[in-house]
C-alpha positions as CSV (number, residue, x, y, z in Angstrom):
1,X,326.2,-25.1,252.4
2,X,327.0,-24.0,249.6
3,X,330.9,-23.8,248.5
4,X,331.6,-20.1,247.5
5,X,334.7,-19.9,245.9
6,X,336.4,-16.9,244.7
7,X,338.6,-18.5,241.8
8,X,341.0,-16.0,240.3
9,X,340.5,-14.8,236.8
10,X,342.1,-17.3,234.0
11,X,341.6,-16.4,230.3
12,X,339.9,-18.9,228.0
13,X,339.6,-18.8,224.5
14,X,337.7,-16.6,222.8
15,X,333.7,-17.9,221.8
16,X,333.7,-17.9,218.0
17,X,330.8,-16.0,217.6
18,X,328.5,-14.5,220.6
19,X,325.2,-13.8,219.2
20,X,322.5,-15.6,220.0
21,X,318.5,-23.7,245.4
22,X,319.0,-26.4,247.2
23,X,322.2,-28.0,249.1
24,X,324.1,-30.4,247.3
25,X,322.2,-33.2,249.2
26,X,318.7,-32.1,248.8
27,X,319.5,-31.1,245.1
28,X,319.3,-34.4,244.1
29,X,316.2,-35.7,246.4
30,X,293.7,2.5,222.4
31,X,294.7,6.1,223.6
32,X,291.7,8.6,224.5
33,X,291.5,11.9,222.3
34,X,294.2,13.8,223.8
35,X,292.8,17.2,222.6
36,X,290.5,17.4,224.7
37,X,293.1,16.9,227.8
38,X,295.6,19.2,227.2
39,X,296.9,21.8,225.1
40,X,297.7,21.1,221.4
41,X,301.6,20.5,221.2
42,X,303.8,23.1,219.5
43,X,306.5,21.1,217.0
44,X,309.2,20.1,219.1
45,X,312.9,19.6,217.6
46,X,314.7,17.0,219.6
47,X,318.4,16.7,219.9
48,X,320.0,13.8,218.7
49,X,323.6,13.7,220.8
50,X,325.8,10.8,219.8
51,X,325.9,8.4,222.2
52,X,329.5,7.6,223.7
53,X,331.1,4.6,224.4
54,X,330.8,3.9,228.1
55,X,334.1,2.0,228.2
56,X,335.4,3.8,231.2
57,X,332.7,2.1,233.2
58,X,333.4,-0.9,232.0
59,X,337.2,-1.2,232.4
60,X,337.0,-2.1,236.0
61,X,335.8,-4.9,237.9
62,X,336.6,-7.4,235.8
63,X,334.7,-6.2,232.5
64,X,335.9,-4.7,229.4
65,X,334.2,-3.3,226.4
66,X,334.6,-5.5,223.0
67,X,335.1,-2.9,220.5
68,X,334.9,-5.1,217.4
69,X,331.4,-5.6,217.8
70,X,328.9,-4.2,214.9
71,X,326.7,-1.2,215.3
72,X,324.0,-1.8,213.0
73,X,320.3,-1.8,214.7
74,X,317.4,-4.0,213.9
75,X,315.6,-0.8,213.0
76,X,317.7,-0.2,210.6
77,X,318.2,-3.4,209.0
78,X,314.2,-4.1,208.9
79,X,313.7,-0.3,207.3
80,X,316.4,-1.6,204.6
81,X,315.5,-5.0,204.1
82,X,311.7,-4.9,204.6
83,X,310.0,-6.9,207.5
84,X,310.3,-10.5,206.9
85,X,313.3,-10.2,203.9
86,X,316.0,-10.2,206.2
87,X,318.9,-12.0,205.2
88,X,318.3,-15.6,205.5
89,X,321.5,-16.5,206.8
90,X,321.1,-14.4,209.9
91,X,319.4,-15.3,212.8
92,X,317.1,-13.1,214.9
93,X,320.0,-12.6,217.3
94,X,322.6,-11.7,214.7
95,X,320.2,-8.8,213.5
96,X,319.6,-7.5,217.0
97,X,322.6,-8.3,219.3
98,X,324.4,-4.9,218.1
99,X,321.3,-3.1,219.2
100,X,322.4,-4.2,222.6
101,X,325.3,-2.5,224.1
102,X,325.8,-4.2,227.7
103,X,326.3,-7.3,226.1
104,X,329.7,-6.2,223.8
105,X,332.0,-6.5,226.5
106,X,334.1,-9.4,228.8
107,X,333.3,-10.3,232.2
108,X,336.0,-12.2,234.5
109,X,338.2,-12.3,230.8
110,X,335.6,-14.1,228.9
111,X,333.1,-12.8,226.7
112,X,330.1,-12.2,228.4
113,X,327.4,-14.4,227.7
114,X,324.1,-13.6,229.8
115,X,321.4,-16.1,230.5
116,X,319.4,-14.5,233.6
117,X,316.7,-13.2,231.2
118,X,313.7,-14.5,233.6
119,X,315.0,-12.2,236.1
120,X,315.7,-9.1,233.6
121,X,316.2,-8.8,230.2
122,X,318.8,-6.1,228.3
123,X,318.1,-2.9,227.4
124,X,318.6,-1.8,223.1
125,X,320.1,1.6,222.5
126,X,316.4,2.4,221.2
127,X,314.8,2.5,224.9
128,X,318.4,4.2,226.3
129,X,317.6,6.9,223.8
130,X,314.0,7.7,224.9
131,X,315.1,7.6,228.3
132,X,317.7,10.3,227.4
133,X,315.6,12.3,225.1
134,X,313.0,12.4,228.2
135,X,315.2,13.7,230.8
136,X,317.3,15.8,228.5
137,X,315.0,17.8,226.4
138,X,311.8,17.4,227.7
139,X,311.6,16.5,231.6
140,X,308.6,17.7,233.3
141,X,305.7,16.1,235.1
142,X,302.6,15.3,233.3
143,X,298.7,16.2,233.5
144,X,299.2,18.8,234.9
145,X,301.0,21.7,233.3
146,X,300.0,23.9,230.7
147,X,303.8,24.8,229.5
148,X,305.5,23.4,226.2
149,X,307.2,20.9,228.4
150,X,304.7,19.3,230.3
151,X,302.6,19.0,227.1
152,X,305.0,16.9,225.9
153,X,305.6,14.5,228.6
154,X,302.3,14.1,229.0
155,X,301.5,12.9,225.4
156,X,304.3,10.7,225.6
157,X,303.3,9.5,228.7
158,X,299.8,8.6,227.4
159,X,301.3,7.5,224.0
160,X,303.1,5.2,226.0
161,X,300.1,4.1,227.4
162,X,298.2,3.3,224.0
163,X,301.4,1.5,223.2
164,X,300.5,-0.9,225.7
165,X,296.9,-1.2,225.0
166,X,297.9,-2.3,221.1
167,X,300.4,-4.5,222.0
168,X,298.2,-7.0,224.1
169,X,294.9,-6.0,222.2
170,X,293.5,-4.3,224.9
171,X,290.2,-2.7,223.6
172,X,291.1,0.6,225.0
173,X,293.9,2.1,226.4
174,X,292.0,3.6,230.1
175,X,292.0,-0.3,230.7
176,X,295.9,-0.1,231.4
177,X,297.1,1.2,234.6
178,X,300.8,1.7,235.0
179,X,302.1,0.4,238.2
180,X,305.6,0.3,239.4
181,X,305.9,-3.5,238.2
182,X,303.7,-6.7,237.9
183,X,304.1,-7.3,242.1
184,X,302.2,-3.9,242.7
185,X,299.6,-4.5,240.1
186,X,298.9,-7.6,241.6
187,X,298.4,-6.1,245.2
188,X,296.3,-3.2,243.3
189,X,294.2,-5.9,242.5
190,X,293.8,-7.3,245.9
191,X,294.0,-4.5,248.0
192,X,291.2,-3.1,245.7
193,X,289.2,-5.9,243.7
194,X,290.1,-8.2,246.7
195,X,288.4,-6.5,249.7
196,X,285.9,-4.7,248.3
197,X,284.5,-8.3,246.7
198,X,285.7,-11.3,249.1
199,X,284.2,-12.5,252.2
200,X,284.6,-15.3,254.6
201,X,283.8,-18.8,252.9
202,X,285.0,-17.6,249.3
203,X,288.2,-19.5,247.8
204,X,290.7,-18.6,245.5
205,X,292.2,-21.5,243.6
206,X,296.4,-20.9,242.7
207,X,299.0,-23.1,241.7
208,X,301.7,-24.4,243.8
209,X,303.8,-22.9,240.9
210,X,302.8,-19.4,241.2
211,X,305.3,-16.8,241.7
212,X,305.6,-15.3,245.5
213,X,304.1,-12.0,244.3
214,X,301.1,-14.1,243.2
215,X,300.5,-15.7,246.0
216,X,301.4,-13.5,249.0
217,X,299.0,-10.4,248.6
218,X,296.1,-13.4,248.4
219,X,297.3,-14.8,251.9
220,X,297.7,-11.6,253.5
221,X,293.8,-10.9,251.8
222,X,293.1,-14.0,253.3
223,X,293.8,-13.7,256.8
224,X,292.1,-10.3,256.8
225,X,288.5,-11.6,255.3
226,X,288.8,-15.4,255.6
227,X,289.0,-16.7,252.3
228,X,290.3,-19.8,251.7
229,X,293.5,-20.5,249.4
230,X,293.5,-23.6,247.3
231,X,296.4,-24.8,245.2
232,X,296.7,-27.3,242.3
233,X,299.8,-29.6,242.3
234,X,301.9,-30.7,239.3
235,X,301.6,-33.7,237.2
236,X,304.3,-36.6,236.6
237,X,305.6,-34.3,233.8
238,X,305.8,-31.5,236.4
239,X,303.5,-29.4,234.3
240,X,300.8,-27.6,236.6
241,X,297.5,-30.1,237.0
242,X,295.2,-28.2,235.4
243,X,292.4,-30.7,235.5
244,X,293.3,-30.3,239.2
245,X,292.5,-27.0,239.1
246,X,289.5,-27.5,237.2
247,X,288.1,-30.0,239.8
248,X,288.4,-27.1,242.5
249,X,286.1,-24.7,240.8
250,X,283.4,-24.0,242.5
251,X,280.1,-21.8,243.2
252,X,282.4,-20.7,245.9
253,X,285.4,-19.6,243.7
254,X,285.6,-15.9,243.5
255,X,289.3,-15.5,242.0
256,X,291.6,-17.8,240.0
257,X,295.1,-16.5,240.1
258,X,297.5,-18.3,237.5
259,X,300.9,-17.8,235.7
260,X,301.2,-17.8,231.9
261,X,304.6,-19.2,231.9
262,X,306.4,-20.7,234.7
263,X,309.4,-18.8,235.6
264,X,310.9,-22.1,237.1
265,X,309.7,-24.7,235.2
266,X,309.3,-23.4,231.8
267,X,305.8,-24.9,231.6
268,X,303.0,-22.9,229.2
269,X,299.5,-22.8,230.6
270,X,296.0,-23.0,228.4
271,X,294.9,-19.9,230.2
272,X,292.2,-19.5,227.3
273,X,290.5,-22.9,228.4
274,X,291.4,-22.1,232.2
275,X,289.4,-18.5,231.9
276,X,286.6,-20.4,229.9
277,X,286.1,-22.7,233.0
278,X,286.7,-19.9,235.6
279,X,283.8,-18.0,234.1
280,X,281.6,-20.8,233.7
281,X,281.5,-21.1,237.7
282,X,281.7,-17.1,238.0
283,X,284.6,-16.6,239.0
284,X,287.6,-14.0,237.9
285,X,290.7,-14.7,236.6
286,X,294.1,-12.8,236.8
287,X,297.0,-13.8,235.0
288,X,300.3,-13.2,235.4
289,X,302.3,-12.8,232.1
290,X,305.3,-11.5,233.4
291,X,307.2,-14.2,231.4
292,X,304.8,-14.4,228.5
293,X,304.1,-10.9,227.6
294,X,307.7,-10.4,226.4
295,X,308.1,-13.9,224.5
296,X,304.9,-14.2,222.7
297,X,302.0,-12.8,221.0
298,X,299.8,-12.2,224.2
299,X,295.8,-11.1,223.3
300,X,294.0,-10.2,226.6
301,X,290.7,-10.5,224.5
302,X,291.0,-13.9,223.4
303,X,292.2,-15.0,226.5
304,X,289.0,-13.2,228.1
305,X,291.1,-12.5,231.2
306,X,289.5,-10.2,233.9
307,X,292.8,-9.0,235.1
308,X,296.8,-9.6,233.8
309,X,300.0,-7.9,235.1
310,X,303.6,-7.8,233.4
311,X,306.9,-5.8,234.0
312,X,308.5,-3.6,231.8
313,X,312.2,-4.7,232.7
314,X,311.7,-8.2,231.5
315,X,310.6,-6.7,227.9
316,X,313.6,-4.7,227.1
317,X,312.2,-1.7,229.0
318,X,313.1,0.2,232.1
319,X,312.9,-1.2,235.9
320,X,310.5,0.8,238.2
321,X,307.2,0.4,235.8
322,X,304.8,-2.4,235.0
323,X,301.4,-2.7,234.2
324,X,297.8,-4.0,235.1
325,X,295.3,-4.5,232.5
326,X,291.8,-4.7,233.9
327,X,288.5,-4.8,231.8
328,X,286.9,-1.4,232.2
329,X,283.7,-2.7,233.9
330,X,285.9,-3.9,236.9
331,X,288.0,-1.3,237.0
332,X,285.4,1.9,237.1
333,X,284.3,-0.4,239.8
334,X,286.9,-1.0,242.3
335,X,287.7,1.4,244.9
336,X,291.4,3.6,245.2
337,X,294.3,1.7,246.3
338,X,296.7,4.6,247.0
339,X,295.8,8.4,248.4
340,X,297.1,11.7,246.9
341,X,297.8,13.5,244.1
342,X,296.3,12.4,240.3
343,X,294.2,10.0,241.7
344,X,291.5,13.1,242.8
345,X,288.7,14.8,240.9
346,X,287.8,17.1,244.2
347,X,289.5,17.5,247.8
348,X,287.6,18.9,250.4
349,X,288.4,19.2,254.2
350,X,286.0,16.8,255.1
351,X,286.1,14.3,252.2
352,X,287.6,13.8,248.7
353,X,286.3,12.8,245.4
354,X,288.3,10.4,242.7
355,X,289.0,10.3,239.4
356,X,288.0,7.6,236.8
357,X,290.0,4.6,236.1
358,X,293.2,4.7,235.5
359,X,294.3,7.9,236.8
360,X,292.3,6.6,240.4
361,X,295.0,3.7,240.6
362,X,298.2,6.5,239.5
363,X,298.6,8.4,242.7
364,X,301.0,11.0,242.9
365,X,304.0,11.2,240.3
366,X,304.4,8.8,238.0
367,X,307.5,6.9,236.7
368,X,307.1,9.4,233.6
369,X,310.4,8.3,231.7
370,X,310.4,4.6,232.4
371,X,306.8,4.4,231.0
372,X,308.0,6.2,227.7
373,X,310.9,4.0,228.0
374,X,308.5,1.2,228.1
375,X,306.7,2.3,224.9
376,X,310.1,2.7,223.3
377,X,310.8,-1.0,224.1
378,X,307.3,-1.8,222.7
379,X,307.8,-0.3,219.8
380,X,311.1,-2.2,219.3
381,X,309.6,-5.2,220.5
382,X,306.6,-4.6,217.7
383,X,309.0,-3.9,215.1
384,X,310.7,-7.4,215.2
385,X,307.4,-9.2,215.7
386,X,306.4,-11.2,218.6
387,X,305.2,-14.4,216.6
388,X,309.2,-14.2,215.1
389,X,310.4,-14.0,218.7
390,X,308.2,-16.9,219.9
391,X,309.2,-19.1,217.2
392,X,312.8,-18.4,217.3
393,X,313.2,-18.9,220.9
394,X,311.1,-22.3,220.4
395,X,313.9,-23.6,218.4
396,X,316.5,-22.2,221.2
397,X,314.5,-23.5,223.9
398,X,314.5,-27.0,222.7
399,X,318.6,-26.7,222.0
400,X,318.8,-25.8,225.4
401,X,316.9,-28.4,227.0
402,X,318.6,-31.0,224.9
403,X,322.1,-29.8,225.5
404,X,321.8,-29.8,229.1
405,X,320.1,-33.2,228.8
406,X,323.7,-34.4,227.7
407,X,325.3,-33.7,231.1
408,X,325.6,-36.4,233.6
409,X,323.6,-36.5,237.0
410,X,321.3,-33.2,235.9
411,X,317.8,-32.8,236.8
412,X,315.9,-30.4,234.7
413,X,312.6,-29.4,235.9
414,X,309.6,-29.0,234.1
415,X,308.2,-31.0,231.1
416,X,310.2,-32.2,228.2
417,X,309.7,-29.6,225.2
418,X,307.5,-31.8,222.4
419,X,305.1,-30.7,219.6
420,X,302.4,-30.9,222.1
421,X,304.2,-29.5,225.0
422,X,305.5,-26.4,224.6
423,X,308.4,-25.6,226.6
424,X,309.7,-21.5,227.6
425,X,313.6,-20.7,226.5
426,X,314.5,-21.4,230.4
427,X,315.9,-24.1,232.1
428,X,316.2,-24.6,236.1
429,X,318.1,-27.6,237.3
430,X,320.1,-29.6,239.9
431,X,323.4,-31.5,239.3
432,X,324.1,-34.1,241.9
433,X,326.3,-33.3,244.6
434,X,327.0,-29.7,243.6
435,X,325.3,-27.0,244.9
436,X,323.6,-24.7,242.4
437,X,325.4,-21.4,243.8
438,X,328.4,-22.9,243.4
439,X,327.4,-23.7,239.6
440,X,326.3,-20.2,239.1
441,X,329.4,-18.4,240.7
442,X,332.1,-20.9,238.9
443,X,330.3,-19.9,235.7
444,X,330.1,-16.0,236.2
445,X,334.2,-16.1,237.4
446,X,335.4,-18.7,235.1
447,X,333.5,-18.3,232.0
448,X,331.5,-15.1,232.1
449,X,328.4,-16.9,231.7
450,X,325.5,-15.2,234.1
451,X,322.7,-17.7,235.3
452,X,320.2,-17.4,238.4
453,X,320.7,-19.6,241.0
454,X,318.1,-19.6,244.2
455,X,314.7,-20.4,244.6
456,X,313.5,-18.3,242.2
457,X,310.6,-16.4,244.3
458,X,309.0,-20.0,243.8
459,X,309.5,-21.4,247.3
460,X,306.0,-23.5,247.6
461,X,307.2,-25.0,244.5
462,X,310.5,-26.0,245.2
463,X,309.2,-27.7,248.5
464,X,306.9,-29.4,246.5
465,X,309.9,-30.7,244.4
466,X,311.8,-31.8,247.2
467,X,314.7,-29.2,247.1
468,X,315.8,-26.0,248.6
469,X,317.2,-24.2,245.3
470,X,318.1,-24.9,241.9
471,X,320.3,-23.2,239.0
472,X,318.1,-21.6,236.1
473,X,319.4,-20.4,232.7
474,X,317.1,-18.3,230.7
475,X,316.9,-17.0,227.1
476,X,315.8,-14.2,225.0
477,X,316.0,-13.2,221.1
478,X,319.4,-11.8,221.3
479,X,320.6,-15.2,222.6
480,X,321.8,-17.9,219.9
481,X,323.1,-21.4,220.1
482,X,326.5,-20.9,220.2
483,X,325.6,-18.8,224.1
484,X,323.8,-22.5,225.0
485,X,327.2,-24.1,223.7
486,X,329.5,-21.6,226.1
487,X,326.9,-22.2,228.6
488,X,326.9,-26.3,228.5
489,X,330.9,-26.5,228.2
490,X,331.4,-24.4,231.2
491,X,328.8,-26.1,233.2
492,X,330.8,-29.6,232.3
493,X,333.8,-27.9,233.2
494,X,332.0,-26.5,236.5
495,X,331.0,-29.8,237.3
496,X,334.3,-31.8,236.7
497,X,336.2,-29.1,239.1
498,X,333.5,-29.8,241.7
499,X,333.1,-33.9,241.7
500,X,337.2,-33.7,241.0
501,X,337.0,-33.1,244.9
502,X,334.6,-36.1,245.6
């Protein structure tokens, strides 16, 4: 049982910079022409209200807004200096952190160190402003109205779709379907493509390291259709065994479901190779890119993936929206997923006809503001440059791994980073005789460090590793080595506290 403590808040020396679950025993064991779709827009003059400092929201429950933090933005910094000509002395986190007001606060008497980015990322001011502008200036339903607000909302919503398509290099924007999240996107494929194309005796190949959202929908399909699920295990280096996965492929294989980056192991799979092997046996490939699209360049045409999913909230965008990429030939052949408005062509009393993709899969009023916010997030990330983000995070990932390795009796899951073995900027770990939930609780209450504990929606992977849960620290481009140092020092204090009872 986890030892959960409500420790009193204690004062710790402030950090000089702020930039950049098992039990204790088992822990060790392109946008189509819009002019033909709706009215040409009149010019809009949108107000630009001054953002108020929401300090009244944080001066309670242990939170305090820090007033001394810089207010420059990455957009203005890059515009002034020119992209690629930023001050060499400034890290990417130095440049971008002022765009994230939520990070400028104290939690339980310590400066906030947010290291739970694999669960959800923070949102820059540009995204908050995009949401505010939509709801204050042109809130309206899309596609159905002829008035100016509806036309504006429709334009921005469809522009967001185009931005997603460009961001992942889809061949056209109609290959992007907005969903609530990556989970719904996978379910869409399972219920639409899966039930239409799979039959008893067919096989689906996955790995034991898949997220629950990539496993459960296919279990449901298998139970109803009789499909066999085959799971590739891990190598000794705790990387999904792609050679075993390759050996599973046969003419019976109809679908391969793989993650691009593991949210628990931090390992990165060679998706292009796996897609090539799968296509050679006639199988389709669905890529869970929830942990890759926010952190690196993802090119669906280069990968040649048939389907790819991601969530907005992990890539600086709002919650409640994600997307499915599907090759246009596949989407056009897939039946509708949900019934109702927006996805129809004509409705009669005895039957209905259905719209072409992507509308066919977007029944009802969509998450309009959230999609527009996602578009703003993509603008923000693109302005920085995804390769720049990836290069910076690679350095940070190595620093995190090696810093954690200095702690006695710690076990870090996944491969050690090297020139030939890439690793994402996250580490899941356990410390002998200290429960991961106790670690996360103490770090938060005593050090203001936010990490995750639990099974991270990868229970089969945890069971394969012989554990029930783990702690996880996950970084993004607004984190720094100073953040890592604060986390590691806090972790050492935490371990010392709990081991003092032994």
